[in-house]
N, C-alpha and C positions, 0 to 999 in steps of 0.2 A: 483564921478569919471566920466570921460568922456567915450564916447562909445568905443574909441580905447583901453582904459585900460580894460573895461569890456570884450571886444572882446578877448583881449590877455589872461585875467585871466580865461576865460571860454572856450577858444578855439572855439569860435563861431563867424562866420563871421558877420561883422557889418550889412550886408543886412538882415540876419536872426534876429538880435536883433531889427532892425527897424520893421520887420514883427511881431515879438512877441509883440512889443508895439502897433502896429496897431490892433492886435487881442485882446488887453486888457490883455495880459498875464504878462507883466511887465509894470512898470510906470517909467517915468522920469520927472524931472523938467527941466526948461529951464534957462540957464544962460542969463545974459544981452546981450551977443553976439549971442544968439539963439542956442548955442550948448546944446545938451542933457547932463543932469547930473543925475547919478544914485547913489543910496545909497548902502552901503555895503551889505545889505541883498539881493540885486538883484543878486549878484554872486551866492548865494545858490539857488535862485529862477530859474535862467537860467539853472543851473546844474539839478535841478528837472525837468524842462521842457524838457531838452534834453533827460533825462532818460526815461520820459514818451513817448516822440516821438519815441525813439529807441525801446521802447516796443510795438510800433504800435498804440498808441492812437492818434486819431485826435485832432487838437487844440480845436475844439468846446467842446469835452469832457474834455480835460485838463483844459480849462477855468472853467468848472463847479466843478472839483475836487480839484483845487489848494487851495481853502479855507480850505479843510480838512487837508492839509499839514501844515497849520499855527498852532501855539500854542498861546493861549489855544484854545481848541476845544469847543467853546460855540455857534457855528453857527447852526442854524436850516435850513434844506434844504427842501424847499417846491416845488422846480422846478425840482425834479428828476422824469423824465418820465419813464414809463415802458421800452421804447426803450433804454434810457440811462442806466438803471439798467441792462438790458439784455446785452448791449454792454460791460459794466464794468465787469459783471460776466464772459462773454466769454473771455475778455482780461485777467482777473485774472486767469482763468483756463489755458489759453494758456501760460501765464507766469509761472505758477506752473509746467506745462509740460516741459517748456524750462529749468527751474531751476533743475528739476529732471534729465534731460538729461545732463546738464552741470555738475551736481554733480557726475553722473556716470562716465563721461569722466575724471573729475578731480581725482576721486578715482582710476580709471584705470591707469592714468599717475603716480600717487603717488605710486601705487603698482609696476608698472614697474620700476620706479626709485629705489625703495627699493630693488627690486630683483637684479637689475644691480649693485647697490652699495654693496650688500651683497655677490655678487658673483663670 
């Protein structure tokens, strides 16, 4: 697929897709006319990248953990620095706190809706 279709399917501006490619987060091939061409798996990859960015991870960390998201997981990681591990632990903990907060809010809304409908 071309960049316009990838952009539409992932709701990601073309500019960001080009940036992801420059950062080595996604790959494209080139058509004879020079246009970028992406395979179907790139859609899922872009969604993963967007989710990790939304969670606050920088692209340098995302680039290192993207192989963990691929199947099968037979990759050995020798470049994991203590700084990267500490960053990931911190981000994981922050995400867990956010999930707990969102869960509490969801449950409160569900309780409210149940009370209103019962009542």
